C-alpha positions in Angstrom: 19.3 -9.6 16.6 16.7 -7.8 14.6 16.4 -7.2 10.9 16.3 -3.6 9.5 15.5 -2.4 6.0 16.3 0.9 4.2 15.6 1.1 0.5 16.7 -2.3 -0.9 19.3 -2.9 1.8 18.5 -5.3 4.6 20.8 -6.0 7.5 20.8 -7.7 11.0 21.7 -5.6 14.0 21.9 -6.0 17.8 18.6 -5.3 19.5 20.0 -2.4 21.5 20.8 -0.5 18.2 17.2 -0.5 17.1 16.4 3.1 18.1 19.5 4.4 16.3 18.5 2.7 13.1 14.9 3.9 13.4 16.2 7.4 13.8 18.4 7.0 10.7 15.5 6.0 8.5 15.6 2.2 8.7 12.4 0.1 9.2 12.4 -2.9 11.5 11.1 -6.0 9.7 10.2 -9.6 10.5 11.6 -12.7 8.8 9.0 -12.4 6.0 9.8 -8.8 5.3 6.7 -7.3 7.0 7.4 -3.9 8.5 7.0 -4.1 12.2 8.1 -0.5 13.0 8.5 2.5 10.7 11.4 4.8 10.9 11.0 8.0 12.9 11.1 10.2 9.9 8.4 8.4 7.9 5.4 9.4 10.1 2.6 11.1 8.2 1.0 14.1 9.7 -2.8 14.3 10.1 -3.4 16.9 7.4 -1.4 14.8 4.8 -3.1 11.7 5.9 -6.6 13.3 5.5 -5.6 14.5 2.0 -4.4 11.1 1.0 -7.5 9.5 2.4 -9.7 11.9 0.4 -7.8 11.1 -2.8 -8.1 7.3 -2.0 -11.8 7.6 -1.5 -12.3 9.5 -4.7 -10.3 6.9 -6.6 -12.1 4.0 -5.0 -15.4 5.6 -6.0 -14.3 6.1 -9.6 -13.0 2.5 -9.7 -16.3 1.1 -8.4 -18.2 3.2 -11.1 -15.8 1.8 -13.8 -16.4 -1.8 -12.6 -20.1 -1.3 -12.7 -19.9 0.2 -16.2 -17.6 -2.7 -17.3 -20.1 -5.3 -16.0 -22.9 -3.6 -17.9 -20.8 -3.6 -21.1 -19.9 -7.2 -20.7 -23.6 -8.1 -20.4 -24.4 -6.1 -23.6 -21.7 -7.9 -25.5 -23.0 -11.3 -24.3 -26.5 -10.4 -25.4 -25.3 -9.2 -28.8 -23.3 -12.5 -29.2 -26.4 -14.5 -28.3 -28.5 -12.6 -30.8 -26.0 -13.3 -33.6 -26.4 -17.1 -33.1 
């Protein structure tokens, strides 16, 4: 028996039905809920993946800049608090 998941519905099915469920949009999962196999209709094409990767990289760079700016501001606040004492 294998576990399959679609949306928030999880069921156990016979192993020989796996391909049918994958074709119908179900994911095969392990006992902890980790996806072992994605459904056939959830594959991402190369162009879409590249676009998503580009967006991710831009957001990651922006996040890193924000973290750096935040660290600098925290240091300034700490310096100001020390100078008040």
